[in-house]
C-alpha positions in Angstrom: -45.8 0.5 -0.5 -46.0 -1.5 -3.7 -49.6 -1.6 -5.0 -51.5 -4.8 -5.8 -51.4 -4.0 -9.5 -47.7 -3.5 -9.5 -47.2 -6.8 -7.6 -49.3 -8.6 -10.3 -47.3 -6.9 -13.1 -44.0 -7.8 -11.5 -45.1 -11.4 -11.0 -46.2 -11.6 -14.6 -42.8 -10.5 -15.8 -41.2 -13.4 -13.7 -43.6 -16.1 -14.7 -44.2 -15.1 -18.3 -41.5 -17.4 -19.8 -43.1 -20.4 -18.0 -46.8 -19.9 -18.8 -49.0 -19.5 -21.9 -50.6 -16.2 -22.9 -54.0 -17.9 -23.3 -56.2 -16.7 -26.2 -59.6 -15.0 -26.2 -62.5 -15.8 -28.4 -65.2 -13.3 -29.5 -68.6 -14.8 -30.0 -72.2 -13.6 -30.1 -74.5 -14.6 -27.2 -77.1 -15.3 -29.9 -75.1 -18.4 -30.9 -76.3 -19.9 -27.6 -79.9 -18.8 -27.9 -79.4 -15.8 -25.7 -80.2 -12.1 -26.4 -77.5 -10.9 -28.8 -74.7 -9.2 -26.8 -71.0 -9.4 -27.5 -69.1 -12.1 -25.5 -65.4 -12.5 -25.1 -64.2 -15.8 -23.6 -60.8 -16.0 -22.0 -59.7 -19.6 -22.7 -57.6 -20.1 -19.7 -58.3 -23.8 -19.9 -55.6 -23.8 -22.6 -53.0 -22.9 -20.0 -50.3 -25.5 -19.2 -51.9 -28.2 -17.0 -55.3 -27.2 -18.2 -56.1 -24.4 -15.7 -55.2 -21.0 -14.5 -53.6 -22.5 -11.4 -50.3 -22.8 -13.2 -49.9 -19.0 -12.8 -50.0 -19.1 -9.0 -47.8 -22.2 -8.9 -45.0 -20.6 -10.8 -45.4 -17.4 -8.8 -44.7 -19.3 -5.7 -41.8 -21.5 -6.9 -40.0 -18.6 -8.7 -40.3 -15.9 -6.1 -39.8 -17.8 -2.9 -36.8 -19.8 -1.6 -37.7 -23.5 -2.0 -36.0 -25.7 0.7 -34.2 -29.0 0.0 -37.4 -30.8 1.1 -39.2 -29.3 -1.9 -42.8 -28.1 -1.9 -46.1 -29.5 -0.6 -49.7 -28.6 -1.7 -53.2 -29.5 -0.9 -55.7 -29.4 -3.8 -59.0 -30.5 -5.1 -57.0 -31.3 -8.2 -56.1 -28.4 -10.5 -53.8 -26.6 -8.0 -52.0 -29.9 -7.3 -51.5 -30.5 -11.0 -50.1 -27.0 -11.4 -47.7 -27.3 -8.5 -46.5 -30.7 -9.7 -45.9 -29.3 -13.2 -44.1 -26.2 -11.9 -42.0 -28.3 -9.5 -41.0 -30.6 -12.4 -40.0 -27.6 -14.6 -37.8 -26.0 -11.9 -36.4 -29.3 -10.6 -37.9 -29.5 -7.2 -39.6 -32.3 -5.3 -43.3 -32.1 -4.7 -45.8 -33.9 -2.6 -49.5 -33.3 -3.4 -52.4 -34.1 -1.1 -55.9 -34.5 -2.7 -59.3 -35.6 -1.3 -61.2 -38.6 -2.7 -63.5 -36.3 -4.7 -60.6 -35.2 -6.9 -61.1 -36.5 -10.4 -59.1 -39.5 -11.8 -57.9 -37.2 -14.7 -56.4 -34.8 -12.2 -54.8 -37.5 -10.1 -53.2 -39.1 -13.2 -51.8 -35.7 -14.3 -50.2 -35.1 -10.9 -48.5 -38.5 -11.1 -47.4 -37.9 -14.7 -45.4 -34.9 -13.6 -43.4 -36.9 -11.1 -44.9 -35.6 -7.9 -45.8 -37.9 -5.0 -49.6 -38.1 -4.7 -51.4 -38.7 -1.4 -55.2 -39.2 -1.5 -56.8 -38.5 1.9 -60.2 -37.4 3.3 -63.4 -36.6 1.5 -63.0 -32.8 1.0 -60.3 -30.3 0.3 -60.0 -29.2 3.9 -59.0 -32.8 4.9 -56.2 -32.7 2.3 -55.1 -29.3 3.5 -54.8 -30.4 7.1 -52.7 -33.4 6.0 -50.5 -31.3 3.9 -49.9 -28.9 6.8 -48.8 -31.8 9.0 -46.4 -33.0 6.3 -44.9 -29.4 6.0 -44.3 -29.4 9.8 -42.6 -32.9 9.7 -40.6 -32.4 6.5 -39.8 -28.8 6.2 -41.3 -28.6 2.7 -42.6 -25.3 1.6 -46.4 -25.0 1.5 -47.9 -23.6 -1.6 -51.5 -22.7 -0.8 -54.1 -23.0 -3.5 -55.6 -19.6 -2.9 -54.9 -18.0 0.5 -51.4 -16.8 -0.2 -50.3 -13.5 -1.8 -48.0 -15.1 -4.3 -50.9 -17.2 -5.5 -53.1 -14.2 -5.8 -50.5 -12.2 -7.7 -50.0 -15.1 -10.1 -53.8 -15.6 -10.6 -54.2 -11.9 -11.1 -52.0 -12.1 -14.2 -54.9 -13.7 -16.0 -56.7 -10.4 -15.5 -53.7 -8.4 -16.7 -53.7 -10.4 -19.9 -57.5 -10.1 -20.4 -57.2 -6.4 -19.8 -54.7 -6.1 -22.7 -56.7 -8.5 -25.0 -60.2 -7.3 -24.5 -60.2 -3.6 -23.5 -63.7 -2.1 -23.4 -65.2 -5.1 -21.6 -68.0 -3.9 -19.3 -68.4 -7.1 -17.1 -66.3 -10.1 -16.3 -67.7 -13.3 -15.0 -65.3 -15.4 -12.9 -65.9 -18.7 -11.1 -65.0 -18.8 -7.4 -63.9 -21.5 -5.0 -61.3 -20.5 -2.5 -61.2 -17.1 -4.3 -57.6 -16.9 -5.5 -58.6 -16.3 -9.1 -61.4 -13.8 -8.5 -59.4 -12.0 -5.8 -56.3 -11.6 -8.0 -58.5 -10.4 -10.9 -60.4 -8.0 -8.7 -57.1 -6.7 -7.4 -55.9 -6.0 -11.0 -59.0 -4.3 -12.3 -59.9 -2.4 -9.0 -63.3 -1.4 -10.2 -62.5 -0.6 -13.8 -64.9 -3.4 -14.9 -67.8 -5.0 -13.2 -66.7 -8.2 -11.6 -69.3 -10.9 -11.0 -68.4 -14.0 -9.1 -70.1 -17.3 -10.0 -70.5 -20.2 -7.6 -72.4 -23.5 -7.4 -75.5 -23.4 -5.3 -74.0 -26.3 -3.3 -70.8 -24.5 -2.5 -71.6 -20.8 -2.0 -68.4 -19.8 -0.2 -68.0 -16.1 -1.4 -71.7 -15.6 -1.5 -72.0 -16.5 2.2 -68.8 -14.5 3.1 -70.1 -11.3 1.5 -73.5 -11.7 3.3 -71.7 -12.3 6.7 -69.0 -9.7 6.2 -66.2 -12.2 6.7 -65.2 -15.7 5.5 -67.4 -18.3 7.0 -67.7 -22.1 6.7 -70.2 -23.3 4.1 -71.4 -26.5 2.7 -69.0 -28.0 0.1 -70.5 -30.3 -2.5 -71.9 -30.6 -6.0 -70.6 -31.5 -9.4 -67.7 -29.0 -9.2 -66.6 -30.0 -5.7 -63.1 -30.9 -6.9 -62.4 -27.3 -7.9 -65.1 -25.0 -6.4 -65.8 -26.4 -3.0 -63.4 -25.4 -0.1 -65.0 -24.8 3.3 -64.5 -21.1 3.0 -62.9 -18.4 0.9 -59.4 -17.1 1.7 -58.8 -14.4 4.3 -56.4 -12.6 1.9 -58.8 -12.4 -1.0 -61.8 -11.4 1.0 -61.0 -7.7 1.3 -60.4 -7.5 -2.4 -63.7 -9.2 -3.2 -65.6 -7.1 -0.7 -64.3 -3.9 -2.3 -64.3 -4.8 -6.0 -66.7 -7.8 -6.6 -70.1 -6.5 -7.3 -72.0 -9.6 -6.4 -72.1 -13.4 -6.7 -74.4 -15.4 -8.9 -75.3 -18.9 -7.9 -75.8 -21.7 -10.4 -77.2 -25.2 -10.1 -75.3 -28.4 -11.0 -77.7 -28.8 -13.9 -76.8 -25.3 -15.2 -73.1 -26.1 -15.0 -73.6 -29.4 -17.0 -75.7 -27.5 -19.6 -72.9 -24.9 -19.9 -70.4 -27.7 -20.5 -72.6 -29.2 -23.2 -73.1 -25.8 -24.8 -69.4 -24.9 -24.9 -68.7 -28.2 -26.6 -71.5 -28.3 -29.1 -71.2 -24.7 -30.1 -67.5 -23.9 -29.8 -65.9 -27.3 -29.4 -64.5 -26.1 -26.1 -64.1 -28.9 -23.5 -64.5 -27.4 -20.0 -64.6 -29.2 -16.6 -67.5 -28.3 -14.3 -65.6 -25.6 -12.5 -64.3 -24.2 -15.7 -67.8 -23.9 -17.2 -69.4 -22.4 -14.1 -68.9 -18.8 -15.1 -70.5 -19.4 -18.5 -73.4 -21.2 -16.7 -74.4 -17.9 -15.1 -75.1 -16.5 -18.5 -76.8 -19.5 -20.0 -79.1 -20.0 -17.0 -80.0 -16.4 -16.6 -78.3 -16.1 -13.2 -76.6 -13.1 -14.8 -78.5 -11.1 -17.4 -76.5 -8.6 -19.4 -78.1 -5.3 -20.4 -78.6 -4.6 -24.1 -75.2 -3.9 -25.8 -73.2 -4.9 -22.7 -69.8 -6.4 -23.5 -69.4 -9.4 -21.3 -66.2 -11.3 -20.6 -66.2 -14.9 -19.3 -63.2 -16.7 -17.9 -63.3 -20.4 -18.9 -60.7 -21.5 -16.4 -60.3 -25.3 -16.4 -60.4 -28.3 -18.7 -59.2 -31.3 -16.6 -62.1 -33.7 -17.3 -62.7 -37.0 -18.9 -66.1 -35.9 -20.1 -65.1 -36.3 -23.8 -63.8 -39.7 -24.7 -62.0 -39.5 -28.0 -61.2 -42.7 -29.9 
């Protein structure tokens, strides 16, 4: 049987020509008024389409047989942007369903890549059900945002890169919504670093799942609802998280906004709420490193209109 790590490595070989090897930035936590420990930020927000989701999108489109009807995806925003971009690059049709909470910036990017955009329902699950109905009607290939192995393998390649770029990291903070990113990264590291999930208090999907011992429905709201608020985590990622994610830290909307401001004012890094959530755990004290602990933070998305440049 092929191991999870080998699947991720093979997927990375396939998608590597289509994605960016995003940079890392080493900073001192003291720059942010915290106790001085070394921080390494993985700037995945500099990926094509502005988020890590591009990895899973290309994994699906390059390793599965895409029918003549093309592909269909449901998304809070970033996954839809990524699937639209990947479909454009490989010459396939795409229809993307998003809920009304998706940001205008993300909707505009989906349209700019030539995909058909359908806005329906108030939350991700509404868009998902509509996309599944379209797949049945049209024969289009569904590309799930997180609960699909190809998506997990693609997302896990961010962990593979960080492993090569920042060896010696003790702890890695990763935001969680449906769990594709943290599941893939946990499947790559498999306990070799401490993995801490970070979720908004108003969308504690993995937090509730770990407490219940299985994925369960949770509330889905807050400032990061367009990227970190599905009803529940994926079935496929949950065994990976239960085995290799140490715990989940919850952060408030106010902490997420403070992290956005701090990343911009100190580093000139523009992160969307979901992209800044992992850093918010450090800044708010939801995760407190030990003295000398080397902490990695995945800054995973930048699709926001928060900065208005002239």
